[in-house]
C-alpha positions as CSV (number, residue, x, y, z in Angstrom):
1,M,-6.7,-31.2,-4.9
2,D,-8.0,-28.4,-2.5
3,V,-5.3,-26.1,-1.4
4,D,-5.0,-25.1,2.4
5,L,-5.2,-21.6,2.6
6,R,-3.6,-21.4,6.3
7,K,-0.6,-23.1,4.6
8,L,-0.6,-20.6,1.7
9,R,-0.5,-17.6,4.2
10,Y,2.5,-19.5,5.3
11,F,4.0,-19.5,2.5
12,V,3.5,-16.2,1.5
13,A,4.7,-14.6,4.4
14,V,8.0,-17.1,3.9
15,A,8.2,-15.9,0.1
16,E,7.8,-11.9,1.1
17,E,10.2,-12.4,3.6
18,L,12.5,-15.0,1.9
19,H,14.0,-15.9,5.9
20,F,12.0,-18.8,7.7
21,G,12.9,-16.7,11.4
22,R,11.8,-13.7,10.2
23,A,8.3,-15.1,8.9
24,A,7.7,-17.4,11.4
25,A,8.1,-14.0,14.0
26,R,5.3,-12.3,11.9
27,L,3.1,-15.5,11.6
28,H,3.8,-15.6,15.3
29,I,4.2,-19.6,15.4
30,A,7.7,-21.5,16.0
31,Q,10.0,-22.0,13.1
32,P,9.6,-25.6,13.1
33,V,6.3,-25.8,12.7
34,L,6.4,-23.2,10.2
35,S,9.0,-25.5,8.2
36,R,6.8,-28.5,8.3
37,Q,4.1,-26.6,6.5
38,I,5.8,-25.4,3.8
39,R,7.1,-29.2,3.4
40,A,3.7,-30.4,3.4
41,L,2.3,-27.7,1.1
42,E,5.4,-28.7,-1.3
43,D,4.4,-32.4,-1.2
44,E,0.7,-31.6,-1.8
45,L,1.6,-29.3,-4.6
46,G,4.4,-31.9,-5.9
47,V,6.9,-29.2,-6.5
48,R,9.9,-27.1,-4.4
49,L,8.8,-24.1,-3.6
50,F,12.2,-23.0,-1.8
51,D,15.6,-23.3,-2.3
52,R,17.1,-23.2,0.8
53,D,20.8,-24.0,2.3
54,R,22.6,-22.7,5.8
55,R,22.6,-18.9,4.0
56,A,19.5,-18.3,2.2
57,T,16.6,-18.5,1.2
58,A,15.2,-18.4,-2.4
59,L,12.3,-19.0,-4.6
60,T,11.9,-21.7,-7.4
61,P,10.2,-21.0,-10.8
62,A,7.4,-22.8,-8.8
63,G,7.4,-20.6,-5.9
64,T,7.9,-17.5,-7.9
65,Q,4.7,-18.4,-9.7
66,L,2.5,-19.1,-6.5
67,L,3.1,-16.0,-5.3
68,Q,2.3,-14.5,-7.9
69,D,-1.0,-16.3,-7.9
70,A,-1.1,-16.7,-3.9
71,P,-2.2,-13.1,-2.7
72,G,-5.3,-13.0,-5.1
73,L,-6.7,-15.7,-4.1
74,L,-6.2,-15.4,-0.5
75,S,-7.9,-11.5,-1.1
76,A,-10.7,-13.9,-2.7
77,A,-11.2,-16.0,0.3
78,A,-11.0,-12.8,3.1
79,A,-13.2,-10.8,1.2
80,L,-15.9,-13.8,0.1
81,S,-15.9,-14.2,4.3
82,R,-16.4,-11.0,5.5
83,R,-19.6,-10.3,2.9
84,V,-21.0,-13.3,4.3
85,R,-20.6,-11.5,7.5
86,Q,-21.8,-8.4,6.6
87,A,-24.7,-9.7,5.1
88,A,-26.2,-11.7,8.2
89,A,-25.4,-8.4,10.1
90,T,-28.6,-6.6,11.9
91,A,-27.4,-2.9,10.3
92,P,-26.1,-2.7,6.7
93,V,-22.1,-2.1,7.3
94,F,-20.3,0.0,4.7
95,G,-16.2,0.6,5.0
96,V,-14.4,3.3,3.7
97,A,-10.7,3.4,3.8
98,F,-8.2,6.7,3.7
99,M,-4.2,7.7,3.0
100,P,-3.2,9.8,5.5
101,G,-4.1,13.3,4.1
102,I,-7.3,12.9,2.7
103,T,-10.1,13.5,4.2
104,P,-13.4,11.3,3.8
105,T,-15.5,13.1,6.3
106,G,-17.7,15.4,3.7
107,P,-19.0,12.4,1.8
108,V,-19.1,10.2,4.6
109,Q,-21.4,12.7,6.2
110,T,-23.4,12.4,3.4
111,L,-23.9,9.3,2.9
112,L,-25.1,9.0,6.5
113,A,-27.6,11.7,6.4
114,R,-29.3,9.4,3.6
115,H,-28.5,6.5,5.1
116,P,-29.0,6.8,9.3
117,G,-29.2,3.2,10.0
118,L,-26.0,3.0,7.7
119,D,-22.5,1.7,10.0
120,V,-19.9,3.1,8.5
121,Q,-16.5,1.7,8.7
122,V,-13.6,3.8,8.4
123,V,-9.6,2.1,8.1
124,R,-6.9,4.1,8.0
125,T,-4.5,2.1,4.9
126,S,-0.7,3.0,4.0
127,W,1.0,2.6,0.5
128,G,1.4,-1.3,0.9
129,D,-2.2,-2.0,1.2
130,Q,-4.3,1.1,-0.1
131,A,-5.9,-0.7,-3.3
132,Q,-6.2,-4.5,-1.2
133,V,-8.3,-3.6,1.2
134,V,-10.9,-3.6,-1.3
135,L,-9.8,-6.7,-2.8
136,D,-9.9,-8.7,0.4
137,G,-13.3,-6.8,1.6
138,R,-11.9,-5.1,4.6
139,A,-13.4,-1.7,2.8
140,D,-16.0,-1.2,0.0
141,V,-14.1,2.1,-1.1
142,S,-10.6,3.3,-0.4
143,F,-9.3,6.6,-1.2
144,V,-5.8,5.6,-3.4
145,R,-3.1,8.0,-4.2
146,L,-1.5,6.4,-7.9
147,P,0.4,4.5,-8.4
148,V,-1.6,1.1,-7.4
149,D,-2.2,-1.9,-9.4
150,H,-5.3,-1.6,-11.2
151,Q,-6.0,-5.2,-11.7
152,G,-10.0,-6.0,-10.6
153,L,-10.1,-2.2,-9.3
154,R,-12.4,0.6,-10.9
155,L,-10.9,4.0,-10.5
156,L,-12.4,7.3,-10.1
157,P,-9.9,10.4,-10.3
158,L,-10.9,12.9,-8.1
159,F,-8.2,15.4,-7.6
160,T,-4.4,16.1,-8.0
161,E,-1.8,18.0,-5.5
162,P,1.9,18.7,-6.0
163,R,4.5,16.4,-4.8
164,V,7.2,17.5,-2.1
165,A,10.9,16.1,-1.3
166,V,11.0,15.4,2.3
167,L,14.5,16.3,3.6
168,P,16.8,16.2,6.9
169,R,16.7,20.0,8.1
170,S,19.9,19.9,7.6
171,H,20.1,19.2,3.6
172,R,21.4,21.0,1.6
173,L,18.5,21.8,-0.4
174,A,16.4,22.5,3.2
175,G,15.0,26.2,2.8
176,K,14.9,26.2,-0.8
177,A,11.8,27.7,-2.4
178,A,11.3,24.8,-5.1
179,L,13.8,22.4,-6.6
180,G,13.4,19.7,-9.7
181,I,13.7,16.3,-9.5
182,A,17.6,16.1,-10.5
183,D,18.3,18.2,-7.8
184,L,17.9,14.6,-6.0
185,A,19.7,12.5,-8.5
186,G,22.5,11.5,-5.7
187,D,20.4,11.0,-2.5
188,P,19.4,7.7,-1.9
189,L,15.3,7.3,-2.3
190,L,14.1,5.3,0.5
191,Q,11.0,4.2,-0.9
192,A,10.5,1.8,-3.5
193,P,12.1,3.9,-7.7
194,D,8.4,2.8,-9.1
195,A,7.0,5.0,-6.9
196,V,8.9,7.9,-8.0
197,P,9.6,7.3,-11.7
198,E,11.3,10.9,-12.4
199,W,13.9,9.8,-9.8
200,R,14.3,6.3,-11.2
201,D,14.8,7.1,-14.6
202,L,17.4,10.1,-14.2
203,P,20.0,9.6,-16.5
204,Q,22.9,11.0,-14.0
205,R,21.6,9.0,-11.2
206,S,24.7,8.2,-9.2
207,A,25.4,4.1,-7.4
208,T,24.5,6.3,-4.0
209,G,21.2,7.6,-5.0
210,S,20.5,4.0,-5.7
211,A,17.0,2.6,-4.1
212,P,17.7,0.1,-1.0
213,E,16.3,-3.0,-0.5
214,P,12.8,-2.7,0.5
215,R,12.4,-2.4,4.1
216,F,10.4,0.3,5.2
217,R,7.1,-0.5,5.5
218,T,5.3,2.8,7.0
219,V,5.9,6.3,6.3
220,E,6.9,6.4,10.0
221,E,9.9,4.4,9.3
222,K,10.6,6.1,6.3
223,L,10.8,9.7,8.3
224,E,12.7,8.5,11.2
225,Y,15.4,7.4,8.3
226,V,14.9,10.8,6.9
227,A,15.8,12.4,10.0
228,A,18.7,10.4,10.3
229,L,20.2,11.6,7.2
230,H,20.2,8.2,5.3
231,G,18.0,9.3,2.2
232,V,15.2,11.5,1.0
233,I,11.7,10.4,0.2
234,V,9.3,11.8,-2.3
235,L,5.4,13.2,-1.2
236,P,2.4,14.2,-2.0
237,L,1.6,17.3,-0.5
238,S,-0.9,16.8,2.1
239,A,0.8,13.5,2.7
240,A,4.1,15.2,3.7
241,A,1.7,17.7,6.0
242,Y,0.2,15.2,7.6
243,Y,3.4,13.5,9.3
244,T,4.8,16.9,10.0
245,R,8.1,16.7,12.5
246,P,10.7,19.1,13.7
247,D,13.5,17.4,12.4
248,V,12.4,17.4,8.8
249,C,11.3,19.8,6.4
250,H,9.8,19.3,2.9
251,V,10.3,21.2,-0.6
252,P,7.9,21.4,-3.4
253,I,9.0,19.3,-6.8
254,D,8.1,22.0,-9.6
255,D,9.1,20.0,-12.7
256,I,7.7,16.4,-11.8
257,P,3.2,15.8,-12.4
258,P,1.7,15.9,-9.6
259,N,0.1,13.2,-7.3
260,Q,-3.4,11.7,-8.6
261,V,-5.5,10.5,-6.0
262,C,-9.0,8.1,-6.9
263,L,-11.6,6.6,-5.3
264,A,-11.6,2.6,-5.7
265,W,-13.6,-0.7,-5.3
266,D,-13.7,-4.0,-6.6
267,A,-15.4,-3.9,-10.2
268,A,-16.1,-7.7,-9.7
269,H,-18.7,-6.4,-6.0
270,E,-19.8,-2.7,-7.4
271,T,-22.8,-2.3,-5.5
272,P,-25.9,0.9,-5.5
273,L,-24.1,1.9,-2.1
274,I,-20.7,2.1,-4.1
275,T,-22.2,4.4,-6.8
276,E,-23.8,6.2,-5.0
277,F,-20.9,7.1,-2.3
278,A,-18.7,7.9,-5.7
279,A,-21.0,10.3,-7.2
280,L,-20.9,12.0,-3.5
281,A,-17.4,11.7,-3.2
282,R,-16.6,12.9,-7.0
283,T,-18.8,16.0,-6.1
284,H,-17.2,16.9,-2.8
285,F,-14.4,17.3,-4.4
286,E,-15.3,19.2,-7.3
287,D,-16.3,21.7,-4.8
288,G,-13.0,22.3,-3.4
289,R,-12.9,19.6,-0.3
């Protein structure tokens, strides 16, 4: 049977939200339409994907498996479409994605000087999509901050930078010259604990320091909660400097490894232009950014 990619996108939205109303709003469609499309997908696959009652929506084992496989299929389809359109373009297109705090200008300018007719498009990413942009074809290369899911990627290490704790100005540790990760054991961490394994693995971390449900999609949202005294986050130094605001501050953490910045691209679609840009990026950052 052929899988309808539109229904698959609808499924992923419901599976990630675990709420038909929120998923429908995210997709900009009516909830009854979404429910019908999910039932149609279940009929086509011959399985039940969700257990649903008045109080909750949960994935079945079949739904869990589909959620593992669907994003890769959707990304591959999107990348195929974009590569075909780019191949038909009058000028060659090269996409460069970057995380806030990372400046790709140097290697981009050098690439343009070598290829004057090249259309270089830059894309700002977030923690959630920094690697995904190369797998779904939105960019040819992406400057990423580890950790990322390495599956399907080639990674070129470029540089490291210290990590800092971002705190409200009134926090007990604000203004210190440095702190240790254990100093944050009692503070709620407003990001996925796997992003800060040193905090996650603290043996003395109290129940009040456990991470909340993953509800924050951007650093800006997290900073709002930091400023409102709901918790703390840990960021690379340049990212913390990029998001400077008067009601929060950052303090170096002196006993955890630095953050690694890499250039990432789709391992299955490495082109001569990607190889050239990777060499330019490596040279640029080795020379001191």
